[in-house]
N, C-alpha and C positions, 0 to 999 in steps of 0.2 A: 818384782823388779830387782829385789835384792839378789835372787839366784842368777838372774841374767847378768847383773853387774859382776858378780864373782867369777862367772864363767868367762866373760869377755876379758877379764884381766889376764887370764892364761892364754886365751886365743890371740891376744894382741901381739905377743912376741913372735908369732909365726912369721911376721913380716920383717923381722929384724935380724941383721947380722953386721950392720955397719951402715954408714950413711952414704957410701959411694955406689951401692948396687941394691937391687931388689932381690932378696933371697930369703931363706928361712934360717931360723936359729937351730944350731945342731942339737940343743937339748932345751926345749922350751920349758920343760917342767923344772929346770934348774935356774930359771931366770931370777935375778935378785933385784932389789930396789935400785942398786947402783947401775945395773945394766939398763934399766928403763929411764934413761935420761933424755931430755928434750932433743938432743942432736940425733938420737936413734929413733925417737918417736915420730918426729916431723915427717920424714920421707914416707913412712907407712901411711900416715894420716892424709898426706897430699895425694898419694896413689889412690886411697880409698875415696877421696872426693871425685877424682876423674872416673873411677869405676862406678860410682853411684849414678853419675850422669848417664851412663850408657849400659848399665846392668841389664842383661837380656829380659829378665822377668819384670823389670820396672819400665825400662825405656820402650819395650815392645808395645805394651798396651796403650801408652800415651801416644806413640807414633801412629798407632792404628786409629785411636779416637780422634786425633787431630787431622786425619785425612791424608797423612803422608804415605803410610804403608798399608798393606793388606795381606791376608793369608794366601799362599800359593794354592793352586787347585789340587795339589796332591794330598792335602790334609783335610781332615774333617773339621766341621765348624766348631767354634768356641763360643758357647752361649753366654759366658760371663763377659767376654770382651765385646762380642758382636751383638748380644742382646741387651747389654748394659745392666744385666741382672746380677750385680756383684754382691757378695756376702762377706762375712768375716774371714772366710778362707781365701779370699781373693787378694793377691798382691801383698802378702805379709812380709815379703822381702824388703819392701819400702820402709816398713817400721823397724825391722830388726837391723838391717844394714845402716839405716839412719842413726839409730841409737848406738850401734857398735862404733861408728865413726865418732859420734859425739862423746861417748864415754872415754874413748882413747884420747880425744882432744882434751877432755877435762883432766885426765891424768897428766898430760903434758903441761897443762896450765898450772896445775898444782906444783909440779917439779920446777917449772920456770919461776913461779912466784917465790918459792922457798929459796931458790938459788940467786934471786935478783937478776934474772935474765929477761929484761924488759922486751927485747926483740922477739923472743919466743912467745912471751906472754901477750904481746900485742897481736901477733899472728894468730894465736889461739883464740882470741876474742873475735877476730874476723871469721875464722872457721866456725866458731860457735854461732855467730849470726847467720852465716851462710847455711849451716846445717839445720838449725832450729827453725829458721823461716820456712824451709821446705817441709818440715814436719807439720807446722801449722797450716801451710798451704794445702796439705793433703788431708789432714785430720782435724783441723780447727783446735779443739782443746787437747793438750798433750801434757805429760809430766815435764815440768820445767824447774820450778823452784825446789822440788824435792827429788828431781830425777836421779841424782847421784848419791842419795843418802842410802842408808841401809834399812830403811823402813820396808816392811813387807807389802804394804799397800801405799800407793802414791796418789796424791791429789792431782787432778788435771787442771792446769792453769788456763785461763781464758786466752784465746788467740790474740786478742787486741792488747792484753797486758804483756804477753810475751813479746810482741812486736815493739811495744814501747820500751821494754827492757833491752831488746837487741839494738835498737837505735842508740841507746846510751852506751852500750858495750862498744859499738863501732866508734863512737866519739872518743871514748876512753882509749881504744886501740890506737887511734891516730895520734893522740897525745903521747902515748908510750913510744910509738915508733919514731915520732918526730924528735924525741929526746934520747934516742938510743944510739950508741956507738957500736957499729958492727963488731969491732974487735973485742968487745966485752961479752959477746954471745958465742959460746963455744961452737966452733965449726959451722956456724950458720951459713957462710958462703958456700961450703961444700955440701951441707946436708939439706939445704933448701932446694928442692927439685922443681920449684915453680919459677922463682925469680933469682935464684942463685945468691940470696942474701941481699938483694937490692931493696932496701927498705923504702926507698922513694916509690918504687913500683908497688910494693905492698900497700903503701898509703893510697895510691891510685886505685888499687883493687878494692880496698876497704871503702873508699868513697863511692866506687861504682856499685858495690853491693848495697851501700846505704841509699843511693839514689834509686836502685831497684825496689827496695822496701818502701820508700816514700811513695813511689808511683803506684804501688799496690794499694795505697790508702786514698786514692783519688775519689772513691765513692763514699768514704766515711769521715773525711776531715775537710774543713773549709780550705779553699785554694790559698787564702792568705796565710793560714797556718802552715800549709805544705811549702809555700814559697819561703817562709821563714826558716823552715827546716833545711831546705836546699841552700839558702843563703849561708847557713852555718857551715855547710860542707865547703862552699866556695871560699869562705873566710879562712879555712885552714891552709889554703894555698897549695895543696898537693895536687889538685886536679883529678881528672878521671883517666881511665885507660883509653889510649888513643890509637891512632893508626899503627899497626904492627906491634901492639902491646897486649897480646892475648895472655890471659892467665892459663897456663897449661903446664902439665907435669910430665917429667920424663926421668924416672929413676933407672935409666939404662935399660929400656925395653929391648927385647931381642927375641929371636925366633926359637923360643924354648918354652916348655910347658909352664903355663901360668905366668909367663913373663913377656908375652906379646903386648903391644899396645892394646888396651882393653877393647876399643871399638873394632879394630882390625880382627882380633881373635874371636870376637863374638859374632860378627856379621859378614866377614869376608873369608879368610882362609885360616885353617889350622896350621899347626907346626909342620904337618906333612905336605903343606902346599895345596891341599884340596879344599874346594869350596865347602865351608862349614855350615852355612845357614841356608837350608832348603825351604824354610817356612816363610820368612818375611820377603815380600816383594813390593815394588813400587805400586802405589794405588793408582787406579785408573783416573780418579778425579784429579789428583795432584799432577800427574804426568800431562794430562790434557790442559790443565791450568797454565803450566809453563810453556808447553809447546804452542798453544793457541795465542800466547802473548809474546812469542819470540824471545823467551827467557832461556838462554842456553845453560843455565845452571842445572838443568836436568841431566846434562852430560857429566856433571860432577857429583850429583847426588846418587845417581844410578849407573848401571852398566848395561850396554846393549846386550840383547839376547845372545847367549852362547859366549859372552865375553869377547866377542869379535866385532871390530868396527864394520859398520855398513849394514848390519842386520837389523837395525832398528831397536827402538825402546818400546816395551809393552808393559802396561799396568794391569792391575787386577781390581775388580769391583769389591768393595769392602762388605763382607758378610754374605756374599753370594753362595747359594747352596745348590743351584741348578747343576746337575752332573755333567751335562753336555758342555756348559760354560767352563766348569772346573777342568774338564778333560782338555780344553783348549788353552788353559792357563796354568799348566803345571810349572814346577820350578824351572825346568830347562827351557820354558817357552816365554818366560817373563823376566823383568829386569831386577837384577840383584840390588839390594839396598846399600851394600858396601861400595859405593861409587868411588872413583879415583880422587875426588876432592875431599872425601872423608877417610876412607881407608887408604891413606897415602903410602904408608909403609909400615911394616911390622915393628920397626923401631922408632916410629914417629912419636912426638909428644902427644899426650892425651889432653884435649882441651877441657877446661873447667868453665871459664867465661871468656869467649873469644872477643877479639877487638871490635868486630862489627856490632856485636850485641851492645857493648858499651856506647858506641856511636848512635845506635838506634834509641837507646835509653835517653841520651842527651837530646836527640832530635825531638823525642816526644815531650820531654820536660820543657824544651824551648817553645814548642807549639802550644803547650798548655799554659805558658806564661810563668812557669816556675823557675826557669833558668834563663839568664840573659844570653843572647846569641842569635845567629841567623839559622832558623829552623830548616830552611830550604838547603842551605849550604851543608849543614850537618847531615841532613837526610841523604843528599847525593853522595856525601863522603861515606856514609854508612853502606849504601848500596854498592859503591865502588869497592869498599873494603870487603864486602861479602864475596864479590866476584874474585878479588885478589886472593883472599884467604882460601877460596876453593880452587884457585889456579885455573879458572875458566880461560880457555884460549891458549894456555901454555903449551899444550901438547896437541899435535895434529891427530894422534890416535889416543883419545882419553883413556880408554880401558887398558891399553897396553903401556901407557906412559912412555911411549917412544916417539922419536921424531921431534925432539924439543926445538921450538922456534927460537931464533936469536932475538934478543931485545924484545921479549914477548909483551911487556907492558905497553910499549909504544906501538909496535907493529901489529899486535893482535888484540889485546884487551882494550886499548883506547877506542878504536872504531866500534867494537862491540858495545861498550858502555855508552858512547855517544849516540848510537842508534837506539839503544834501549831507553835511555833517560830523556832524549830530546827529539827523536824523530817525530815530526808532527803526524805521521801516519800511524804510529804506535803510541797511543796515549796512556797505556796501562800504568807506566811508571813515571810519566811526565808530570812534574810538580805543577807547572803552570796550567796544565789541562785538566787537573783534578780539583774539584771544588772542596771536597772534604779532605783537608790536608792530614788531619789526625788519622783517619782511616787509611790514607795512603801510606803513612809511616808504619802503621800496624800491619797492613797487608805485606809490605816489603820485608818487615821483620819476620812475619810468619813464614814467608818463602825462604828467607835466609837461614832459618832455624831448623829446616827439615833434617832430621837425623842427628842434629847437633845437640839439642836439649829440648826434648818434647815435653818434659815436665814444666819447663819455663813457659812454653807456648800454651800448655794447659792452663797455667795461671793467667796469662794474658787473655785467653779466650773467656775465662770466667769473669774477669774484671771489666771486660769491654763488650761482651756478647758479640764479638767480631773476630775473625771473618765468619761468614755464613758457611759452615762446614757441613757437607751432606751427611746425613745419618746412615747408619748401617741398614742394609736391605735384608738382614737376617729375619726369618719368619717369627722368631720369638721376641723380637723387639717390642712389638705392640705399640703402646704409646710412650714407651721409655725414651728418654733423651740421654745425651752424654752425661754421665754421673757428675754431680756437683762437688763430690768429695769421695774419699775412701771410707770404708767401714773399719773399725778397730779390729785387730787380729783376735781370733778366738781365745788366745792365751790371756788377753787382757780381761775378757769377760769371765774367765774362770779364776784368774789369780787376783784381779783388781776389780771385781764385779761392782762393789759399792760405789766406786768412783767413775766407772766407765759407762757413759750414757748409750742407750740404744739410738741409732741414727738411721735415717732414710736417705741414702745417697741420691735419690731422685728429687728430693725436696729440700734437704738441709744443706745450707751453704756455709762456707767459711766466712768469717766476719767481714772481709773486705770485698766479697763478690758483689757484682751488680745485681 
């Protein structure tokens, strides 16, 4: 880990040239301690957060496992993903990218603390909780207390202990931000590419991450204890992210190499304007789920075949090996995953925690009795925000984003939502017609998160055993199920063997899993 730490210190400056744009340093080998100041570090870290959410090698397999996407027929099968037979060679980017982000955030925190910049320090604690929770969520025990020391081998802390520490970090973060004057934090308004220095929104973001972590614990802590933890959040008075308050980053994305919005550049079009992703396509299961229940969000998640309106939407069966089927479901015959509600524009902001996710978290907490409020009203607000965020109904031709309707929220989205949420003939999303309110909230959150944050959905699935996602039809699957965790990278077994346990991803769970 010491070697990784030293390497990443030099790699870090590749994202720096000033806080107003995403670029590279002219001479990264000449970077000095003075250059690596919080105002320069923050935009890189924020960009890395957005990139981590949709990185192709990470987001791809979670989107496949969670039933959203599948392999197009023009490619050979992937036994790791489709047979669930993962090893230490599988998905190592999740480990390395996660620790890269966390190490750089740690360096920013050190600089902020020494300079008395409480705003940056508070933000760094939120990023720390956001990032380390995802490491635990995927690997359970990970280096934490010794993570950024120069020890050659690092102990792996228990996941439950890390979560306890992160909840304290988030509480401390809120106190720091509540007492911070923006003017005392160099260039924060210009260099913060998520909230533009609005610390009130950072406090909401911190509270929302805190609520997310608390809900992870519903299987391992008593309800009364969890309610007390939520009560402490409410008591700080900052609230949670609400309607139109997404945490999203935009360090001036543009149509240039390595500077496109991460999701757009990974799953829709490259700098040359050509379709870049020929592998990932809509899954047959998820497409049918939405179409069968009159959920128009499929027009936002995916694009019609040939990227032309009127030719229909086609999904692919996950893990299918039959050659005749594959020949009928090649890339140009199936629906692109970079739909107009996700790949909105090459220069659009990259989401980190969208507004509707926060509303679904609040609805779940209310339904569980952990947070005061009207669960039904919050649920309907969350579904509405999902449609709004995806811009469902805004364009007559979704794939081309042309023919914009006037006053779309009233003339188009309103009737769509009324029909979806309250039509007695379509009870799928109707609160009053569904007995299991918690499952209703979880199902609608599951739908809303397609392509948005499949890692988060993977966490929800493991803590609730819901929804019932169909397994791969791949011949090598056997009795395997969706993995319950990832395996440590091979580098950890070679460099930190004494501390790295052997794990079985088919049976070994993270501490909070059901």
